[in-house]
ZADREN-597850 format. One record per residue: x, y, z of N, C-alpha, C in turn. Coordinates in steps of 0.001 Angstrom, whole numbers, plus 500000, padded with zeros to 6 digits. Example, Ala and Ser with C-alpha at 12.3 -4.5 7.8 and 13.67 -1.06 7.14 Angstrom:
// ZADREN-597850
513190494310507800512300495500507800513200496700507800512850497750507080513670498940507140512900500030507870
This chain:
// ZADREN-597850
705139597643863364706081598732863557705889599355864932704600599469865304704296600052866615704818599177867714704713597834867511705196596910868510706703597046868706707434597216867583708872597398867647709234598652868419708458599730868160708720600989868873708515600816870377707426600065870730707170599816872158708312598986872779708798597995872010709896597156872532711152597978872733711477598819871755712650599681871882712480600649873042711290601231873120711024602164874227711122601506875576710595600261875642710702599507876910712114599205877295712910598851876274714326598557876528715060599780877040714763600930876441715411602180876854715023602525878298713742602373878593713258602650879950713919601701880936714012600407880544714617599424881436716077599724881684716792600109880627718203600441880768718378601664881634717524602659881462717597603866882283717343603545883742716355602692883975716029602316885363717204601567885997717824600652885238718974599914885771720098600875886124720312601881885281721388602841885509721135603614886794719927604149886939719646604994888106719524604185889404719220602902889281719146602067890482720519601459890847721521601781890024722862601315890338723188599937889806722378599436888877722617598115888318723147598163886883723744599276886484724269599401885124725400598409884851726068597932885903727159596963885734726652595635885153725326595388885254724784594157884719725001594028883218724934595163882524725160595141881080726596594688880748727534595184881581728927594767881386729063593279881680728412592813882740728485591408883098727913590524882010726774590914881466726156590120880385727055590053879163727645591186878806728506591212877611729767590388877803730234590261879058731482589543879334731250588072879660729997587654879804729707586252880130728759585631879128727463585900879266726464585226878454726678585432876962727078586646876586727297586895875151728563586242874639729349585664875545730550584898875130730391583409875436729127583019875717728862581602875964729222581133877354729429582034878308729792581681879671728620582015880606728583581358881729727516581611882700727993582459883875729302582647883996729854583449885101731283583842884748731979584429885718733408584746885531734165583482885203735286583625884469736049582442884077737526582784884045738353581735883998739795581913884227740515582605883079739868582733881931740508583362880782739937584739880467739325585379881434738633586641881141739508587879881330740803587687881478741691588824881756741707589893880686741514589515879425741555590472878329740318591366878321739299591003879094738045591738879054738028592935880007739048593065880833739076594112881848740359594930881731740313596194882144741568596938882241742463596298883300743753596530883237744647595897884187745901596745884359746610596469885459747911597053885712748965595978885582750110596291884981751138595260884771751890594914886047752257593638886182753141593166887256754399592665886548755443593468886525756604593174885692757636592344886424758287591489885679759493590801886176760670591339885391761884591010885828763090591539885153764041590454884700764430589594885618765380588523885300764759587183885698764005586568884760763337585294885076764310584215885512763917583478886525764711582341886990763823581095886840764233580210885929763458579007885709763612578046886889762545577290887139762620576290888190763707575274887860764464574877888870765354573718888726764483572452888748764789571518887901763995570295887841764550569219888775763639568548889456763995567406890281764487566278889383765344565437889910765872564317889108764768563379888656763623563399889371762471562565889002761389563332888246761786564493887684760822565359887017760025564611885939758711564587886147757725564008885208758021562565884820758680561831885709758966560421885429757879559489885939757021560017886823755989559165887415754616559628886910753863558691886372752518559007885900751573559105887073750616560013886970749579560126887983748659558917887882748196558386889002747263557250888958745924557663888356745242556664887821743989556929887080742966557679887907742782557317889178741738557977889987742062559448890225743354559791890279743743561197890442743539561944889135743911561348888029743684561961886710742194562161886457741411561161886838739946561263886654739386562439887426739859562646888653739389563760889462739813565086888836741027565166888374741520566409887761740792566691886444740514565655885705739782565833884442738356566284884703737701565620885645736317565963885974736201567387886458737192567854887201737168569214887743737739570239886793737869569847885519738282570765884450739572571497884800740577570725885172741875571266885538742577571842884329743201572985884500744043573583883475745517573211883712745976573299884965747374573027885265747528572382886625748488571472886705748910570911888001750422570980888059750951571629889067752390571757889251752718571303890682753709570436890796754165569959892114755625570301892272755962570984893352757347571334893677757722570622894983758877569982894981759359569301896190760808569714896465761072570092897699762413570523898105762960571621897197762076572508896786762473573664895992762724573373894533762390572168894071762597571815892658761290571316892072761059571619890794759824571206890166759867569708889895758860569021890365758841567561890344757872567040889276756751567708889134755750567246888172754949568427887672754689568476886390753766569455885844753005568831884692751707569182884639750854568607883628749740569595883290749353569601882039748363570582881587747270569890880791746092570460880860744930569907880197744254570982879341743371570525878464742447571415877732743128572551877003744320572295876445744989573300875658745849574284876431745899574161877743746730575066878558748166574541878573749128575435878851750520575056878886751288575902879898752622575794879898753462576490880867753272578005880816752933578529879662752850579985879497751415580517879683750465579622879883749068580070880011748861580844881299748314582030881168748001582857882333746512582792882604746183582409883824744782582268884201744490583106885441743227583332885664742756584198886754742983583516888100743630584208888976743853583698890336742558583640891142741569584453890731740404584716891584740895585041893008740316584456894028740585584924895381741956584531895951742769583814895199744157583637895653744831585003895835744301586005895114744864587350895227744655587957896614743701587437897367743495587959898720744749587778899562745374586606899464746609586380900219747749587290899722747774587534898427748799588448897871748594589845898421747348590283898515747066591605899099747562591691900532747364590626901300747848590605902684749381590623902699750011589967901736751483590024901639751957591454901416751218592202900603751602593602900377751457594403901674750421594097902457750279594726903762751516594431904620751934593195904647753121592815905440754365593558905006754532593718903709755716594413903216755661595892903545754474596488903420754314597914903746754565598157905238754173597205906093754439597308907524755949597175907781756565596239907110758007596005907271758811597231906884758374597950905849759085599129905364758655600396906072757743600303907039757316601479907793756374602391907032755894601958905880754958602776905098753595602796905796753240601671906415752095601597907310752666601335908697752209602104909656752856602054910981752474600833911798751223600361911678750768599259912512749628598510911829749594597207912051748492596403911508747178596756912183747281597415913332746087597869914054745644599268913677746309599862912670745827601140912131744409600959911621743625602010911754742216601924911347742048602329909865741088601713909241740775602091907863740417603573907789739779604069908841739383605486908843740582606430908946741765605886909284742984606716909264743354607055907814742947606204906907743228606395905484742086607043904748740845606723905172739662607283904554738727607761905672738729609068905863738023609663907002736531609410906959735972609164905754734532608974905663734051607758906460734939606829906750734512605653907539734267606002909015734759607155909441734455607573910817732989607865911015732285608151909930730878608506910030729959607272909958730509606135909633729694604920909539729615604230910902728424603787911302728327602978912526729268601779912437730077601600913452731101600563913566732316600832912654732142601618911618733210601797910614734452602452911169734308603313912146735457604027912701736436603100913407735958601904913781736787601004914580737444599889913780737157599819912480737703598719911645739192598896911439739971597883911793741432597944911618741851597145910373743074597376909936743600596615908808743663595130909154743964594833910399743989593434910825742604592813910771741581593547911166740200593048911042739862592688909603740289593540908676740024593288907257740794592063906766742054591925907179742881590798906735742375589467907298741835589509908530741364588277909174739883588004908904739244588799908074737811588625907765736964588763909032737266589763909819736491590038911035736067591491911072735734592053909891735478593483909796734064593881910216733119592926910172731727593285910454731029593945909272731601593860908090731043594482906889729736593795906482728807594573906000727547594026905483727791593637904019728104592381903787728509591931902457728103590466902276727286590194901304726845588818901025727780588198899993728592587246900424729601586628899543728927585558898664728201586047897684727456585180896783727885585502895345728374584503894649728907584702893294727850584488892214726700583951892597725720583574891605724595584583891407724364585429892397723299586419892315723862587719891746723415588137890543723989589338889898723623590632890595722700590591891548722276591813892219723005592043893546723902591136893880724649591242895130726025591859894878726736592305895942727926593152895760729088592532895016729261591197895045730402590619894317730324590936892826729129590819892262728956591086890823729218592570890525728778593433891410728979594868891194730475595202891239731194594578892161732638594818892245733379594267891024732929593104890563733646592413889496733396593095888136732151593454887849731790593963886542731569595469886496731512596123887658731258597542887680732472598381887288732210599651887071733270600559886636734054601141887811733453601124889007734077601807890146734039600924891397735206600555891909735274599797893162734899600656894356735150601948894256734708602855895345733187602736895512732473602814894384731005602740894444730558601376894957731292600322894602730886598976894987731094598689896467732181599210897058732494598813898440732333599939899461732601601176899071732483602262900044731037602513900443730121602066899613728696602278899907728157601272900930728918600219901208728432599197902123728492599661903580727578599180904375727530599497905806728245598407906602728451598685907862728979597684908779727862597260909704727700595963909889726527595464910615726816595090912067728087595062912433728429594688913802729829595171914157730117595092915427731431595541915919732550594706915292733537595348914677734651594585914090735388593761915148735923592618914731736610591732915643735697590792916385734401590850916076733399590030916766733278588637916157733292588573914817732943587334914134733690587205912809734062585960912479734690585672911180733617585541910111733787586251909024732904586081907872733713586387906622733933585377905796734726585529904580734022586460903612734707587533903201734093588552902359735110589169901418734773589186900135735642589874899189735729591359899470734633591937899951734611593353900233735626593787901269735883592932902259736866593244903290738255593374902686738614592424901799739943592502901177740052593670900227738937594034899596738997595209898723739222596469899521738578596582900670738827597742901560740266597758902039740792596583902371742190596492902767743089596997901645742778596601900418743567597054899266743533598559899104742367599141899336742276600608899260743186601263900315743169600709901522744010601273902574745490601189902238745921600023901722747334599848901373747729600772900239746862600879899229747213601743898093747292603205898507746419603636899406746458605016899886747781605278900590748227604305901372749496604480902094750677604483901123750661603615900140751770603511899194751825604672898205750668605177897860750564606221896839751190605777895506750929604512895169751369603964893881750484602747893591750417602332892334749616601125892023750130599905892792749204599101893264749591597918894009750353596941893110750009596917891839750697596033890897752179596374890785752520597629890782753929598020890659754665597710891963754019597834893098754633597488894387754840595963894449753863595209893967753976593767893910755129593352893001755275594046891896756391593779890984757733594016891682757848595178892282759128595592892910759512594689894063758552594345894900758865593665896163758785592136896076758064591606895092757933590161895009758231589591893623757620590122892577757766589508891257759221589531890782759871590693890960761274590812890523762208589983891404762203590139892732763155589356893550762907587851893498761655587420893207761398585993893092761768585448891719762146586315890804762541585866889476761404585212888721760215585783888806759067585192888118759355585039886633758835583980886044759142583664884660758434584580883667757289585138884062756522585956883149756042587239883833755876588277883030755091589410883500753651588932883726753013589494884713751612589164884987750814590462884918749525590385885244748707591583885278747625591423886338747164592559886811746158592596887879744968593426887368743823592790887267742642593483886750742258594643887656741775595720887049741398596924887775739974597344887402739481598346888117738246598988887667738618600038886608737670600836886232737936601832885183738775602992885658739093603029886955739899604107887519741298603653887918741661602430887523743001601930887777743220601302889133742125601121889918742260600483891211742185598960891059743214598281891581743249596825891481742109596186892234741587595102891673740599594275892368741369593398893348741549593881894533742475593228895454741905591958896085740640591690895854740038590428896330740206589350895288740729589659894106740827588671893048741771589118891922741823588292890883742114588698889513743556589076889192744509588331889760745874588373889274746012587275888212746426587652887015746511586693885912747958586309885711748275585039886014749637584557885941749607583071885588750794582457885548750876581034885198751145580188886442750919578899886310751012577998887446752428577931888024753464577998887186754838577907887683755186579124888543754687580292888162754942581489888969754088581493890241752860581009890158752066580870891374752806579976892387753484578935891865754203578035892769755327578740893513755900579747892916756967580498893583756435581261894797755179581672894751754572582300895927754456581284897065754062580056896710753966579014897712755322578672898309756341578602897465757690578276897951758205579338898915757814580589898673758202581678899582757706581395900997756512580849901124755971580541902452756683579348903069756969578335902279757716577194902818759083577631903292759646578631902645760973579137903030760901580265904063759769580409904701759583581422905747759914582829905269759553583118904017759696584467903487761003584739902759761846583695902601763143583893901950763122583343900526763887583994899664764159583494898326765668583492898163766270582321898166767728582263898206768234582823899521769135583800899467769659584410900678768920585699901038767888586049900255767186587310900453765893587114901221765717587879902291764464587834903049763459588740902347762536588158901632761577588917900832760459589473901692759988588656902634758912589061903541759247588576904934759021589425905898759341589153907305758738587822907756759545586974908351759101585639908746758001585692909813758055586703910664756993586842911692755663587116911046755653587919909974754407588203909294753912586974908537754843586235907933754469584958907297753759584059908310754320583976909498753740583119910539752366583618910952752201584928911016750877585478911356749848585130910303750238585180909041749317584847907950748832583409908038749734582482908383749366581061908365748957580502909744748770581387910715748275580967912024746760581081912056746040579994912280744567580042912263744018580869913418742951581571913143742335582425914149741233581660914912741053582035916124740023581392916947738634581613916392738376582845915954737030583157915454736675582466914157737675582037913369737409581277912161737244579792912452737282579431913714737275578020914126738506577305913585739603578061913539740915577529913190741020577037911746740304577698910815740438577314909411740959578458908532741193579645909106741639580788908316742584581635909142743622582154908460744555583040909137744383584448908640745298584908907796745166586199907110745407585971905628744354585813904881744465585565903459744659584114903086744985583268904063745262581873903834744269580969904555743863579892903880743048578849904496743975577803905081743544577170906170744432576291906941743716574999907282744419573875907157743870572589907554744875571847908430744645571961909728745418571214910710744655569997911205743455569766910617742660568593911011743182567353910281743639567545909059744097566449908229745425565893908787745620564581908705746909564029909193748115564715908516748000565051907214749040565814906546748617567268906552749177568030907478748768569423907667749180570275906487748359571259906165748657572123905016747902573431905134748337574407904377747640575683904286747735576172902865746842577111902465746779577374901023746100578686900677746487579170899497745770580223898776744586579529898103743438580186898112742243579572897520741522580570896616741220580114895380740468580935894445739263580199893926738258580966893547737027580442892976737311579495891817736516578457891697736584577466890616737841576602890668738400576478891876739470575498892055740861575985891734741210577204892151742584577694892037743247577516893420744336576759893456744982576497894745746496576677894630747104577274895658748521577163895913748609576544897311749011575289897369748966574540898643750389574343899148750600574677900402751899574458901052751781573300902035752671572315901886752670571128902748754034571043903426754205571675904589755531571769905234756211570423905498755444569440905951756004568130906315756746567498905132756283567769903938756880567175902727757674568211901929757823569419902462758523570493901745757975570580900332756665570659900220756001570535898914755021571665898685754991572125897438753997573074896963753205572400895851751896572499895935751002571956894901750164573101894357750239573321893058749425574350892418748462573657891462747199574032891580746192573522890659745344574696890208745140574836888890744233575853888365743193575170887488742083575843887257741051575242886433739713575925886527738686575222886084737331575802885991736314574856886613736426574667887915735571573718888653734429574520889294733360574746888550732314575637889024731449575029890106731474573690890264730662573024891294731556572406892364732521573180892819733527572710893776732910572458895140732737571208895577732118570947896873732954571445898031732293572074899015732987572593900191732377571982901451732678570714901657732126570035902822733100569947903985734348570290903708735389570169904732735436571434905604734393571595906404734283572767907290734413574078906503733754574120905357733783575309904528734951575392903584735793574352903607736957574299902728736682573277901616737257573492900419737021572552899324737538571154899624736730570146899379737140568763899588738352568428898727738431569021897561739486568637896610740887568958897129741018570009897937742336570381898448742903569244899299742114568789900227742552567689901109742849566432900274741992566150899306742187564995898418743545565085897690743812566255897117745075566421896396746280566270897307746206566869898502747316566779899436747586565322899795746543564598900154746742563205900585747262562328899442746701562505898259747072561665897116748482561974896615748787563250896490750059563635895898751244563387896853751041563655898127752123563367899083752397561863899163751363561064899071751552559610899099752267559145897824751897559720896700752476559329895404753969559666895344754324560844895887755699561310895718756514561270897013756095560446897979756813560428899233758174559731899086
């Protein structure tokens, strides 16, 4: 009995220590992963977090290509997709859906976590707010929205463009496996303010490219402050509704209703493909200019400091003979735009060991582009 009391007492002391040291989010993380048989975040975890709705109004179904689902994928491509635990593959050509296939019980209506594909969506919201004059300039400083950043070394100089291009100089270790680093605190914690506003800046902004979820979260805070409304409702009004998305979606938030702007839009593969088609159409949907074409071009133009592999929210591959650019999310979530073939490729799934040997980009993206464009040329 005494041993039990000591164990309980030790657990209480440990929990108290975790709370006061700022690691109380670990309990949330454990309950949402290990206690559910998972080792990390996963594509079906949307029900475990609060969220804001992204509403659609008049769904417009994809028009089907005359060759829709008439061609079987070759065995080596299916093997790769199966090995990488693919949930959905959708291919759109010339604005029409050409092929779609689902695995492991997923289907057209399955909504999965975008993970970091949401970073590009956040940048799209920045572009729309600039277009509407809600934000005056992409060179506005974060400290214009949150004065406390004026007190941080280097923080007073960070611009919205620095945040969008991953050149903010933020002190942030982009590690998804260590529960004591900031990504876990942002993902499982109750307050995104506590997770990101507490971080320091380690160098002059605009000096160096470093991919960081924290930078996009700070960008999201700046946009939301300017809009004075939930980002999910602005996304609904400016993109989800005019694009005729097939389903309402949702955006995970912290306990205070702030969207996790570095991740966590839960939607289906067919609707993700509509975001890709918007870029192929230079920001237009039908006759409506949804997003300024100049801003679209800025997003997909590679920056010098990224060694020409990243623009603003989008990864870029101009090294490959078939040039492409794409939204990229953890565990193999892709919206890939291939201008030469007027093609969008969407792949979702749970590929936790996704190799990134292609200059920091996933090998699978280039593989899919080369194989699918050859198959459907």
